[in-house]
N, C-alpha and C positions, 0 to 999 in steps of 0.2 A: 488446243483445248479451249472450249468456250468459257467466257468470263464467269458465268454462273456455276459451271462445273468446277472451274478452278477455285472459286470462292468456297464452294461446298467442300472440296478436297482440303483446302487450307484450314477451314474450321474443324474438320474431322481430325486432321493431323494435330492441330493445337489442342483439341479436347483430349486426344490420346496422350499427350505429353503432360497434362495437368496432374495426374496422380504422381508422376515421378517428381515434378517440381514441388508439389505439396509435401512429399515425404522428406525433402531436404530442409524444411523449416521447422521440423520437430525431431527430437531424438528417437522417436518410435522407429523400431527396426532392429536389424542385426548388426552387431559391432564386433570387431576384432580388438581385443585388449592387447596393448603393447607393453612389454616389460620396459620400465624406465631405464634400466641399466644396459640390458643386452639388445634392446630394440626388437626382440623376437615376439611373434604373436603367441600369446599364452592361452587364450581361450576365445570362444564365441559367446557373447551375451546378447540376449534378445530383450529389448526394452519395449514394454507395452503400456497402454494407458487403460486404467481401470477406474471409472468414476471420477475422471478429471485428474487423477494422480498417476504418476509414472512409477513403474517398478521394473526391475531388471532381473532376469533369470539366466543362469549359466546353462547354455545348451550343450557345450562341448569343451572339455579341457584338452588343449593341444600340447602343452608343455608343462610338466610338473616335476618337481624333485622327488615326488612320492609315487611315481608310476603313472600309467595311463588312466586310472580311475581313482583319483585320490579321495580320501575321506576328510572331513573337517574335524581333525583330531584336536585342534586348538580351540574349537568352538565350545560354548557353554549351552546348557539347556537342551531344547529339542533338536538343535543342529549338531550336537556332539556326536562324532563318529558317523555322521550321515554323508552320503556321496555329495560331492560338490556339484557334479553334473545334475541338473534339474533343480538346484537350490536357488531360491530367491535371495539375491545378495544386495539388492537396492530397492527401497520403497519410500513412499510418502512424498515424492517430489511434485511440486506444482509450479506452473509458469509464473515468473516474476520478472516482468519486463522482457529483456532479451536472454534471460537464463531461467533455469529451473532450480528451485531451492526448497528448503524446509524438510528434506528427507534425510535418510540415513543409508550408509553403505557398509557392508561387511567385507573385511579383508580375511578371506578364509585361511590364508597362510598363517595369520597371527591370531585369528579368532576374535578380532577386535571390531567394534562397530564405531563408525565415525559419522559426523555430519557431512553432507555432500551438496555440492552445487554442480550443475551441468551447464555448459555453454557451447553452442554449435560454432564451428569455425570453418573457414575455407569453403564457404557456400554450402555447408551442411555435410561435407565429406569427412570432417573430423569432429570429435567431441572432446572438449576439455572436461575431465572428471576431476574435481578438486575435493579431496577428503581432508577433514580437519577436526580438531578438538578445540572448543572455545571459540576463538575468533578466526574468521576465514583467511585473514592475512597470514596466519601461521598454519601450515599444513603441507600437503603434497598433491601435485597435479599429475595426471596421467593422460596421455593422448590415446583415444580410441579411434579406429578407422572404420568407416561404414563398410560393411561386408556385402551389401547389396549392390 
């Protein structure tokens, strides 16, 4: 292969890899939520960016104590008795250094809303989702695994 063709091929290959690399420095994408106790995949959540803020929506519930299409029976207000699939459960997060914070997350099983921070780990393959009330030192973390 001639040097010019080889260089053009290398540049084209590198350019095609850029979207995949860029996707791993942001939580935007699809994630498998993992149960902290059983380590089973519970659902697929898609995180999107809207006006510089991140939000997460449940695309699919894979494991539930309330059947294949559970409702948010413990929720209040407009979410009460609505399907969890399709529900926005996380909103208002903005980038803050190497994490995303300032948002809230809903635990549909309890119907409770918590403050939340997100931090990418393992080269963007996993996401530490930390929900808390009051101070972030007190709370619970859950590991989500990139589904893409």
